[in-house]
C-alpha positions as CSV (number, residue, x, y, z in Angstrom):
1,M,-132.6,95.2,-87.0
2,S,-134.0,92.2,-88.6
3,A,-134.8,89.3,-87.1
4,V,-131.7,87.8,-89.3
5,S,-128.9,90.1,-88.3
6,I,-130.2,89.0,-84.5
7,G,-130.0,85.6,-85.4
8,V,-126.5,86.1,-87.2
9,V,-124.9,87.8,-84.2
10,I,-126.1,85.1,-81.9
11,F,-124.6,82.2,-84.2
12,V,-121.1,84.7,-84.2
13,A,-121.7,84.8,-80.2
14,V,-122.0,80.6,-79.9
15,L,-119.6,80.6,-82.3
16,V,-116.6,82.9,-79.9
17,L,-117.7,81.0,-77.1
18,W,-117.6,77.6,-78.4
19,L,-113.8,78.4,-79.6
20,V,-112.9,79.5,-76.3
21,L,-114.0,76.9,-74.7
22,Q,-111.9,75.1,-76.7
23,S,-108.7,76.5,-76.5
24,S,-109.2,76.7,-72.7
25,Q,-109.0,73.1,-73.0
26,E,-106.3,72.5,-75.3
27,R,-104.3,74.8,-72.5
28,Q,-105.5,72.4,-69.9
29,K,-104.7,69.5,-71.8
30,G,-101.2,71.0,-72.8
31,A,-100.4,71.5,-69.0
32,A,-101.2,68.2,-67.8
33,L,-99.4,66.6,-70.7
34,E,-96.5,69.1,-69.9
35,S,-96.9,67.5,-66.1
36,Q,-97.1,64.0,-67.6
37,M,-93.4,65.1,-69.6
38,N,-91.9,66.2,-66.7
39,E,-92.7,63.5,-64.1
40,L,-91.1,60.9,-67.1
41,R,-88.7,62.9,-67.3
42,R,-87.8,62.4,-63.5
43,D,-88.3,59.0,-63.6
44,L,-86.0,59.0,-66.4
45,Q,-83.6,60.4,-64.6
46,T,-84.2,58.4,-61.8
47,I,-83.7,55.0,-63.7
48,A,-80.5,56.3,-65.3
49,T,-79.0,57.2,-61.7
50,S,-80.0,53.4,-60.3
51,Q,-78.7,51.7,-63.7
52,A,-75.4,54.2,-63.2
53,S,-75.6,52.8,-59.3
54,S,-76.6,49.1,-60.5
55,T,-73.6,49.2,-63.1
56,G,-71.2,50.2,-60.8
57,Q,-72.4,47.6,-58.1
58,L,-72.4,44.9,-61.3
59,E,-68.5,45.6,-61.9
60,T,-67.8,45.4,-58.6
61,I,-69.6,41.6,-58.4
62,A,-67.6,41.3,-61.5
63,K,-64.2,41.7,-60.2
64,S,-64.8,39.6,-57.0
65,V,-66.2,36.6,-58.8
66,A,-63.6,37.0,-61.5
67,Q,-61.3,37.1,-58.0
68,R,-63.4,34.0,-56.5
69,L,-62.9,32.3,-60.3
70,D,-59.2,32.4,-59.9
71,S,-59.2,31.5,-56.5
72,V,-61.2,28.1,-57.3
73,T,-59.5,27.5,-60.7
74,P,-56.8,25.8,-58.8
75,T,-59.0,23.2,-56.6
76,L,-61.1,22.6,-59.2
77,Q,-58.4,21.3,-61.4
78,D,-56.6,19.6,-59.0
79,A,-60.0,17.8,-58.1
80,I,-60.7,17.3,-61.3
81,K,-57.1,15.9,-61.6
82,N,-57.3,13.5,-58.3
83,S,-60.7,12.4,-59.7
84,A,-59.5,11.1,-62.8
85,Q,-57.2,9.2,-60.9
86,I,-60.0,8.4,-59.3
87,T,-62.0,7.0,-61.7
88,G,-59.2,5.8,-63.7
89,Q,-58.1,3.7,-60.1
90,M,-62.2,2.1,-60.0
91,T,-62.3,1.4,-63.6
92,S,-59.4,-0.8,-63.1
93,D,-61.0,-2.4,-60.0
94,A,-63.8,-2.9,-61.6
95,Q,-62.6,-4.7,-64.9
96,T,-60.8,-6.6,-62.7
97,K,-63.4,-7.6,-60.6
98,M,-65.7,-7.9,-63.4
99,A,-63.0,-9.9,-64.9
100,D,-62.6,-12.3,-61.7
101,E,-66.7,-12.8,-61.4
102,L,-66.5,-12.9,-65.6
103,K,-64.1,-16.2,-64.3
104,N,-66.5,-17.4,-61.9
105,T,-68.8,-17.3,-63.7
106,R,-67.8,-19.2,-66.5
107,D,-66.3,-21.8,-64.4
108,Q,-70.2,-22.1,-62.7
109,I,-71.4,-22.1,-66.2
110,S,-69.5,-25.0,-66.9
111,Q,-69.9,-26.8,-63.6
112,I,-73.4,-26.2,-64.0
113,Q,-73.3,-27.9,-67.8
114,R,-71.4,-31.1,-66.5
115,Q,-74.6,-31.7,-63.7
116,L,-76.8,-31.4,-66.7
117,G,-74.6,-34.2,-68.5
118,E,-74.8,-36.1,-65.1
119,V,-78.2,-35.6,-64.9
120,Q,-78.8,-36.4,-68.4
121,L,-76.9,-39.3,-68.2
122,A,-78.3,-40.7,-65.3
123,G,-81.8,-39.6,-66.3
124,K,-81.0,-41.8,-69.7
125,Q,-79.8,-44.7,-67.1
126,M,-83.1,-44.8,-65.5
127,S,-85.1,-44.4,-68.4
128,Q,-83.3,-47.9,-69.8
129,T,-83.8,-49.1,-66.2
130,A,-87.4,-48.2,-66.5
131,Q,-87.6,-50.0,-69.6
132,T,-85.8,-53.6,-68.7
133,L,-87.5,-53.7,-65.0
134,E,-91.2,-53.2,-68.1
135,G,-89.7,-55.9,-69.7
136,I,-89.4,-57.7,-66.7
137,L,-92.6,-57.0,-65.4
138,G,-94.6,-57.0,-68.6
139,G,-95.9,-60.6,-68.9
140,A,-98.0,-63.0,-66.6
141,K,-95.0,-65.3,-66.6
142,S,-92.0,-62.6,-66.4
143,R,-94.2,-61.4,-63.5
144,G,-94.4,-65.0,-62.1
145,S,-90.9,-65.5,-62.5
146,L,-89.9,-62.3,-60.6
147,G,-92.0,-63.5,-57.6
148,E,-90.6,-67.3,-57.7
149,V,-87.3,-65.8,-57.5
150,T,-87.7,-63.9,-54.7
151,L,-90.5,-66.4,-53.0
152,E,-86.7,-68.7,-53.2
153,R,-84.8,-66.2,-51.2
154,L,-86.6,-65.9,-48.6
155,L,-86.8,-69.7,-48.3
156,E,-83.2,-69.7,-48.2
157,D,-83.2,-67.5,-45.6
158,S,-85.4,-69.3,-43.5
159,L,-85.9,-72.9,-44.0
160,P,-83.2,-75.6,-44.3
161,T,-83.2,-76.8,-48.3
162,A,-84.7,-80.5,-46.7
163,Q,-88.4,-78.9,-45.8
164,Y,-89.4,-77.0,-49.1
165,T,-89.5,-78.5,-52.6
166,T,-89.9,-75.7,-55.8
167,Q,-92.3,-76.6,-58.8
168,Y,-93.9,-79.3,-56.7
169,R,-96.3,-81.4,-58.9
170,F,-99.2,-82.8,-57.7
171,S,-101.4,-85.6,-59.6
172,S,-103.9,-83.3,-62.0
173,G,-101.0,-82.3,-63.2
174,E,-100.9,-78.7,-62.0
175,A,-97.3,-77.3,-59.9
176,A,-97.2,-75.3,-57.2
177,D,-94.4,-72.8,-56.8
178,V,-93.6,-74.1,-53.9
179,V,-94.8,-76.9,-51.2
180,I,-93.5,-76.4,-47.5
181,K,-92.8,-79.9,-45.6
182,L,-94.1,-80.1,-41.9
183,R,-94.9,-83.0,-40.2
184,D,-96.3,-86.2,-40.8
185,K,-95.9,-85.4,-44.2
186,K,-97.8,-83.0,-44.4
187,L,-97.7,-80.0,-47.1
188,M,-98.8,-76.6,-47.7
189,A,-98.9,-74.9,-50.8
190,I,-97.2,-71.0,-51.9
191,D,-98.3,-69.6,-54.6
192,S,-96.0,-66.3,-56.2
193,K,-98.6,-64.7,-59.0
194,F,-99.6,-60.9,-58.7
195,P,-102.5,-59.5,-60.7
196,L,-99.6,-56.7,-61.4
197,D,-101.3,-55.6,-64.8
198,A,-105.0,-54.4,-62.9
199,Y,-102.5,-52.8,-59.9
200,R,-100.8,-50.7,-62.7
201,R,-104.0,-49.3,-64.0
202,I,-105.4,-48.5,-61.2
203,S,-103.3,-45.0,-61.2
204,T,-105.1,-43.9,-64.1
205,E,-108.4,-45.6,-64.8
206,G,-109.4,-45.4,-61.6
207,D,-112.4,-47.2,-60.3
208,E,-112.6,-49.2,-63.1
209,A,-109.5,-50.8,-62.7
210,R,-109.8,-51.4,-59.0
211,R,-112.5,-53.8,-60.0
212,A,-110.9,-54.9,-62.4
213,F,-107.5,-55.6,-59.8
214,A,-110.8,-56.9,-57.0
215,T,-111.5,-59.7,-59.6
216,A,-108.4,-60.5,-60.9
217,V,-107.4,-61.3,-57.2
218,K,-111.0,-63.0,-56.1
219,G,-110.0,-65.5,-59.0
220,H,-106.9,-65.8,-58.3
221,A,-107.7,-67.0,-54.4
222,D,-110.3,-69.2,-56.2
223,A,-107.9,-70.8,-59.0
224,I,-105.2,-71.3,-56.0
225,T,-107.9,-72.9,-53.3
226,K,-109.0,-75.4,-56.4
227,K,-105.2,-76.3,-57.4
228,Y,-103.7,-76.6,-54.6
229,I,-105.4,-77.0,-51.7
230,V,-106.1,-81.0,-51.8
231,P,-106.4,-82.8,-48.7
232,E,-106.3,-86.0,-50.0
233,E,-102.3,-85.7,-51.5
234,G,-101.3,-84.5,-47.9
235,T,-101.9,-80.9,-48.6
236,L,-103.3,-79.3,-45.5
237,D,-106.8,-77.4,-45.9
238,V,-105.1,-73.9,-46.1
239,A,-102.6,-72.3,-48.9
240,L,-100.2,-69.1,-48.7
241,M,-100.6,-66.5,-52.3
242,F,-97.4,-64.8,-52.1
243,V,-97.8,-61.3,-53.3
244,P,-94.2,-60.3,-54.3
245,S,-95.1,-56.2,-54.1
246,E,-95.9,-54.6,-50.4
247,S,-97.5,-52.1,-52.8
248,V,-100.2,-54.5,-54.4
249,Y,-100.4,-56.2,-50.7
250,Y,-101.3,-53.2,-49.4
251,E,-104.2,-52.7,-51.9
252,L,-105.1,-56.2,-51.5
253,L,-106.3,-55.6,-48.2
254,M,-107.9,-52.3,-48.4
255,T,-110.1,-52.8,-51.8
256,E,-113.8,-54.2,-51.7
257,D,-115.4,-56.3,-53.7
258,S,-119.3,-55.2,-55.1
259,K,-120.8,-56.8,-51.6
260,G,-118.6,-54.3,-49.9
261,Q,-116.1,-57.6,-48.4
262,T,-112.5,-56.4,-48.7
263,L,-109.8,-59.0,-51.0
264,D,-108.6,-60.3,-47.8
265,A,-111.4,-61.6,-46.5
266,Y,-112.1,-63.0,-49.6
267,C,-109.3,-64.9,-49.8
268,R,-109.6,-66.1,-45.8
269,D,-113.3,-67.5,-46.6
270,R,-111.3,-69.1,-49.6
271,K,-108.5,-71.2,-47.2
272,V,-105.7,-68.4,-48.6
273,I,-104.0,-66.9,-46.8
274,A,-102.4,-63.5,-48.5
275,V,-99.1,-62.4,-47.4
276,S,-96.3,-60.1,-48.8
277,P,-92.8,-60.4,-48.4
278,N,-92.9,-59.1,-44.9
279,T,-95.8,-61.3,-43.9
280,L,-93.9,-64.2,-45.2
281,Y,-91.6,-64.1,-43.9
282,A,-92.6,-63.9,-40.7
283,H,-95.1,-66.8,-41.5
284,L,-91.3,-69.1,-42.9
285,C,-89.9,-67.6,-39.1
286,V,-92.6,-69.3,-36.9
287,I,-93.1,-72.5,-39.2
288,A,-89.2,-72.7,-38.8
289,M,-89.0,-72.4,-34.9
290,G,-92.3,-75.1,-35.1
291,L,-90.0,-77.6,-36.9
292,R,-86.9,-76.9,-35.1
293,G,-89.2,-77.6,-31.9
294,M,-90.7,-80.8,-33.1
295,H,-86.9,-82.1,-34.1
296,M,-85.6,-81.2,-30.5
297,E,-88.1,-82.9,-29.0
298,E,-87.4,-86.0,-30.8
299,N,-83.7,-85.7,-30.2
300,A,-84.9,-85.9,-26.4
301,Q,-86.3,-89.1,-27.0
302,A,-83.5,-90.5,-28.0
303,P,-81.2,-91.4,-24.9
304,A,-84.1,-93.5,-23.6
305,G,-83.7,-95.3,-26.6
306,K,-80.4,-95.3,-26.4
307,S,-79.9,-96.6,-22.8
308,F,-82.5,-99.8,-23.1
309,R,-80.2,-100.7,-26.8
310,N,-77.3,-100.4,-24.4
311,G,-79.1,-102.5,-21.8
312,K,-80.0,-105.3,-24.3
313,T,-76.7,-105.4,-25.4
314,T,-74.9,-105.8,-21.9
315,G,-77.2,-108.5,-21.3
316,K,-76.1,-110.4,-24.4
317,I,-72.9,-109.7,-23.6
318,C,-73.6,-111.1,-20.3
319,G,-74.8,-114.0,-21.7
320,Q,-72.6,-114.7,-23.8
321,V,-69.7,-114.7,-21.3
322,R,-71.8,-116.7,-18.8
323,N,-71.5,-119.2,-21.2
324,S,-67.5,-118.8,-21.7
325,G,-67.6,-122.4,-19.8
326,H,-67.4,-124.1,-23.5
327,P,-64.3,-125.8,-24.6
328,F,-61.0,-123.4,-24.8
329,E,-60.7,-123.9,-28.6
330,E,-63.8,-121.9,-28.5
331,R,-63.6,-119.3,-26.8
332,P,-61.7,-117.1,-29.5
333,A,-65.2,-117.5,-31.2
334,M,-67.2,-116.3,-28.2
335,L,-64.7,-112.9,-27.9
336,Q,-65.2,-112.3,-32.0
337,R,-69.2,-112.6,-30.8
338,V,-68.8,-109.9,-27.9
339,R,-66.4,-107.3,-29.5
340,Q,-69.1,-108.0,-32.9
341,T,-71.9,-106.7,-30.3
342,L,-70.2,-104.0,-28.4
343,R,-69.4,-102.4,-32.5
344,E,-73.2,-103.0,-33.2
345,G,-74.6,-100.5,-30.4
346,P,-72.6,-97.1,-31.0
347,E,-72.8,-97.7,-35.1
348,H,-77.1,-97.7,-33.9
349,S,-76.6,-94.7,-32.0
350,R,-74.7,-92.7,-34.8
351,N,-77.3,-93.8,-37.3
352,H,-80.4,-92.2,-35.4
353,A,-78.5,-89.1,-34.8
354,R,-77.7,-88.6,-38.4
355,R,-82.0,-88.4,-38.3
356,G,-81.4,-84.9,-35.6
357,Y,-82.7,-81.6,-37.3
358,P,-79.9,-79.3,-38.8
């Protein structure tokens, strides 16, 4: 045989073998597929059986749920009905309470509005009062008048009117607001002006206004010394500077000048004593007690003089009686002289009593 024939035979044999192998693999695949199909059929049967069983259970559950719903429905309806009634009652109560609260709120708002109106009215009145006070204290002359009125009230409460004089004028033409009349015709002057302008600026301008305040007080003290301490006209070597405001007086006590000296010490060096309403009242009470004591001393000396005068009167009467040896027709004249002598004694005592301290 030739080589070609042998090659063909071998090719055919290999092809047959390959076909046999492919057929065998196809059969194996078909068997595996058959086995898988069988298992799938069994699973489907199992699922169908389970589904049938589940369907039965679901039907049973559905019947049970329906029965329970039937039994719960009336109760739920009753509960809804009761809830609606309760809600209606609660709504009604809430509306009533809300109406009451709204009424109370309106009343409170009305009351607050009235109070606000009263506060606004009071504020307006306070503003008007402040403006009035500002007008009163606006000028130096007005402030002096206010100080003079306050000073006069304190004097009226402390001393008899005969012991002081207002607007006392010295020979230089200067007029002191008040002079107090002391023993031996001595006078003590009181001036009632005060540097309010500089004091009011302290709160806004600070140290600069305080320095201006110190300068004003020192200048005022120098003026009082020059004008109202006049020993040749009977004044004491001291005068009072009346500051009719306790706050201004406190500032005067606490403020120092550029040299570190307090204003109060500067005033004392100038023979001027700064006094507030409270301290002036204390000074006036002491002066009143001193004057009252001096008058009591003078009145205590009056009985001795009265006894001496009564003794003289008695001696005169005795002399007249001893001379009663005159003729009878002259005796009426003598008796008239005795009666006149007796009348003169009591009248002289009464005139002396009128000079006592009130």
